Backbone bond lengths (Angstrom), bond angles and torsions (degrees), N, CA, C in turn:
res aa  C-N    CA-C-N  psi(-1)  N-CA   C-N-CA  omega(-1)  CA-C   N-CA-C  phi
1 V - - - 1.453 - - 1.518 108.13 -
2 H 1.320 116.08 131.34 1.458 121.29 -178.51 1.523 109.35 -121.46
3 V 1.325 115.72 130.82 1.463 121.45 175.99 1.522 107.67 -94.61
4 V 1.343 115.45 126.89 1.463 121.04 -177.29 1.522 108.87 -120.05
5 K 1.332 116.38 121.22 1.465 120.57 176.17 1.527 108.63 -79.54
6 I 1.311 115.51 128.34 1.460 121.96 179.94 1.536 107.92 -93.51
7 P 1.344 117.88 141.66 1.474 120.70 -178.50 1.535 113.28 -58.71
8 Q 1.331 115.31 162.33 1.464 122.09 -176.55 1.525 112.66 -58.38
9 R 1.317 116.60 -32.55 1.467 120.90 177.19 1.520 107.47 -126.08
10 L 1.313 116.29 126.29 1.459 121.50 177.06 1.521 105.72 -113.36
11 V 1.334 114.35 89.41 1.466 121.33 -171.02 1.536 109.89 -133.42
12 M 1.324 115.15 177.23 1.456 121.35 -176.15 1.539 112.01 -51.74
13 A 1.321 117.64 -36.12 1.466 121.08 -176.81 1.526 113.14 -63.66
14 N 1.335 117.66 -37.49 1.465 119.23 -177.12 1.534 113.19 -114.87
15 A 1.314 118.21 -1.86 1.471 120.88 -178.53 1.529 112.69 -56.52
16 P 1.337 119.33 -44.70 1.474 118.01 -178.96 1.534 113.37 -59.26
17 S 1.324 117.07 -41.41 1.470 118.67 -178.08 1.529 111.10 -71.90
18 V 1.338 117.87 -38.56 1.462 120.18 177.66 1.530 109.69 -65.45
19 R 1.338 116.65 -42.88 1.472 120.82 177.95 1.530 109.87 -59.23
20 K 1.319 115.88 -47.52 1.470 120.95 -179.33 1.529 110.39 -58.19
21 D 1.322 117.26 -46.23 1.464 121.20 -179.32 1.533 111.09 -61.33
22 L 1.325 116.72 -45.97 1.465 120.08 -178.68 1.525 111.38 -65.65
23 L 1.329 116.80 -43.71 1.463 120.06 -179.36 1.529 110.83 -66.35
24 E 1.329 117.53 -35.47 1.466 120.14 176.47 1.526 110.79 -66.21
25 M 1.318 117.18 -39.62 1.466 120.57 177.33 1.530 109.87 -59.53
26 I 1.311 115.49 -47.61 1.470 120.59 -178.33 1.529 109.89 -63.82
27 A 1.324 117.09 -44.65 1.466 121.26 -179.49 1.528 111.90 -63.83
28 S 1.333 116.74 -29.15 1.467 120.10 -179.04 1.525 112.22 -84.19
29 G 1.339 117.03 3.52 1.461 119.98 175.56 1.517 115.19 107.93
30 Q 1.320 117.31 -4.18 1.465 120.52 177.54 1.532 107.48 -87.57
31 R 1.329 115.27 77.84 1.467 121.12 -168.83 1.529 114.16 -84.72
32 H 1.316 118.02 -15.87 1.464 121.29 -176.21 1.528 108.73 -114.80
33 L 1.336 115.68 107.90 1.459 121.35 -173.95 1.520 112.18 -118.01
34 V 1.315 114.87 138.81 1.464 122.94 169.03 1.527 104.82 -108.20
35 L 1.319 116.37 112.80 1.470 120.36 179.92 1.524 108.69 -91.42
36 D 1.329 115.68 111.29 1.463 121.82 -177.95 1.527 108.81 -87.09
37 L 1.329 115.42 109.57 1.456 121.79 -179.34 1.532 111.74 -102.96
38 G 1.320 116.75 18.65 1.459 121.21 -176.84 1.511 114.36 -60.33
39 G 1.322 117.66 -28.83 1.454 120.83 -179.93 1.513 113.58 -100.26
40 V 1.320 116.26 6.96 1.468 120.25 -175.11 1.527 109.64 -85.62
41 A 1.319 115.15 121.01 1.461 120.65 -179.83 1.523 112.41 -94.60
42 F 1.354 116.39 -27.74 1.463 118.64 -175.36 1.513 110.75 -150.34
43 V 1.328 115.51 137.29 1.462 122.88 175.81 1.524 107.27 -132.17
44 D 1.336 116.78 133.02 1.463 119.52 173.65 1.529 108.64 -108.13
45 S 1.315 117.01 -172.69 1.467 120.38 -176.49 1.525 111.67 -62.51
46 S 1.313 117.68 -33.01 1.469 120.66 176.50 1.523 110.34 -63.98
47 G 1.316 115.60 -39.73 1.465 120.50 178.05 1.517 112.00 -65.32
48 L 1.332 115.99 -40.62 1.465 119.37 176.71 1.520 110.74 -61.52
49 S 1.337 116.21 -38.82 1.464 119.53 -179.61 1.531 110.84 -65.37
50 V 1.323 117.88 -30.56 1.463 121.39 176.70 1.527 109.66 -63.43
51 L 1.325 116.48 -44.75 1.466 120.56 -179.99 1.522 110.76 -61.72
52 V 1.329 116.16 -44.68 1.465 120.97 -179.30 1.525 110.44 -65.96
53 S 1.329 117.43 -41.21 1.468 121.47 178.43 1.525 110.97 -59.45
54 A 1.318 116.25 -43.76 1.465 120.16 179.57 1.524 110.54 -63.72
55 L 1.327 116.71 -43.30 1.465 120.69 179.80 1.525 110.76 -61.99
56 K 1.322 116.63 -46.61 1.472 120.66 179.88 1.527 111.30 -61.07
57 A 1.334 116.38 -45.29 1.465 120.46 -178.92 1.528 111.11 -63.42
58 A 1.327 116.59 -41.61 1.462 120.28 179.89 1.527 111.04 -66.04
59 K 1.317 116.71 -45.04 1.466 120.12 179.99 1.529 111.27 -61.83
60 K 1.315 116.52 -34.76 1.469 121.20 -178.94 1.533 111.31 -61.80
61 V 1.340 116.81 -29.38 1.459 120.76 -179.61 1.532 111.99 -109.43
62 G 1.335 115.77 21.77 1.464 120.35 176.88 1.513 114.29 77.80
63 G 1.313 117.01 20.40 1.460 121.00 -179.49 1.510 111.89 -104.21
64 S 1.325 115.05 -165.89 1.453 120.00 179.71 1.524 109.95 -155.97
65 V 1.324 114.57 158.66 1.461 122.01 177.57 1.520 107.01 -134.50
66 V 1.334 116.44 129.56 1.462 121.05 174.99 1.520 108.38 -124.01
67 L 1.313 115.43 159.04 1.466 121.35 -179.49 1.521 109.55 -105.68
68 L 1.326 115.81 145.37 1.458 122.60 -175.80 1.518 110.34 -132.62
69 N 1.333 115.65 141.83 1.472 122.05 170.33 1.516 114.56 57.67
70 L 1.311 117.45 50.97 1.458 119.76 178.66 1.525 110.38 -69.01
71 T 1.331 115.84 130.91 1.458 120.16 173.87 1.535 107.26 -73.15
72 N 1.315 116.96 166.02 1.468 119.87 -177.17 1.523 112.44 -58.03
73 G 1.337 116.57 -44.54 1.459 120.03 -179.33 1.519 112.38 -64.47
74 V 1.316 116.51 -42.75 1.463 120.69 179.57 1.526 109.88 -68.17
75 R 1.331 116.87 -41.20 1.472 120.16 178.13 1.536 110.29 -60.14
76 A 1.323 117.30 -41.84 1.468 120.88 179.20 1.523 110.53 -60.91
77 L 1.326 116.91 -42.54 1.466 120.96 179.31 1.536 110.82 -66.40
78 I 1.316 116.49 -42.89 1.473 120.88 179.32 1.524 109.69 -61.02
79 E 1.325 117.26 -41.65 1.465 120.51 179.70 1.525 111.47 -72.23
80 L 1.324 117.62 -38.97 1.459 121.47 179.33 1.524 111.12 -61.32
81 T 1.329 115.89 -38.24 1.465 120.71 -179.45 1.534 112.16 -89.52
82 R 1.320 115.92 3.55 1.474 123.61 178.50 1.521 112.93 62.74
83 M 1.303 116.71 20.30 1.462 119.64 178.65 1.519 112.20 -72.73
84 H 1.343 116.77 -13.71 1.465 119.20 175.63 1.529 110.75 -67.90
85 E 1.332 116.63 -13.68 1.455 120.71 176.02 1.530 111.16 -85.23
86 V 1.321 116.60 -13.16 1.463 122.19 -177.70 1.529 111.08 -102.99
87 F 1.319 116.48 -40.53 1.457 122.07 -177.73 1.517 111.62 -100.28
88 Q 1.335 115.86 144.96 1.457 120.25 165.91 1.525 106.01 -80.53
89 I 1.320 116.25 136.71 1.461 121.33 -177.01 1.523 109.11 -122.74
90 F 1.322 115.66 133.01 1.458 121.29 -178.26 1.527 110.51 -127.50
91 A 1.327 115.72 150.04 1.460 121.73 174.41 1.523 109.81 -102.74
92 D 1.344 116.72 -13.05 1.458 122.58 -174.95 1.532 109.63 -121.61
93 E 1.328 116.37 122.27 1.466 120.61 -176.81 1.525 112.21 -60.99
94 A 1.330 116.63 -42.31 1.466 119.95 -179.47 1.527 111.10 -61.36
95 A 1.332 116.60 -39.83 1.467 120.56 179.29 1.531 110.80 -66.34
96 A 1.322 117.09 -38.85 1.466 121.20 178.90 1.527 110.25 -64.28
97 I 1.309 116.46 -45.99 1.465 121.12 -179.46 1.529 109.80 -65.02
98 E 1.313 117.15 -42.89 1.465 120.92 178.83 1.528 110.97 -60.32
99 Q 1.324 117.09 -43.01 1.466 120.91 179.14 1.527 110.60 -60.34
100 L 1.318 117.06 -46.15 1.462 120.31 -179.73 1.525 110.87 -66.75
101 N 1.316 117.20 -38.70 1.476 119.75 177.23 1.523 110.82 -61.99
102 Q 1.330 117.48 -37.58 1.463 120.17 177.37 1.529 110.02 -66.16
103 E 1.322 117.59 -39.82 1.464 120.72 178.31 1.521 110.86 -64.79
104 I 1.322 116.54 -38.93 1.472 120.60 178.85 1.519 110.20 -64.23
105 A 1.335 116.05 -42.23 1.466 120.84 -177.26 1.526 112.81 -70.99
106 A 1.329 116.37 -24.70 1.480 120.03 -175.34 1.522 112.41 -73.42
């Protein structure tokens, strides 16, 4: 399980590089990711697509992606777009890692 800190802004300007980094991690065998959004102040639609791309890529290789430490603004956007129905969301890093470890062991 790998914890990945997401930049303060996940927007069209940096979405391609963040997507590339996450997809490379998954392709290199790091299939179980905890995306730490604790420092993220703003996400646009491009940023949301990065999260979905990572989830799809991980699932394709038997992995998983969960979200951690959503700020109020990001949580509101995730709920507005109903992505909370797609992603597991955690407020506690240890709980997120434990959940993924249980999935790996199963």
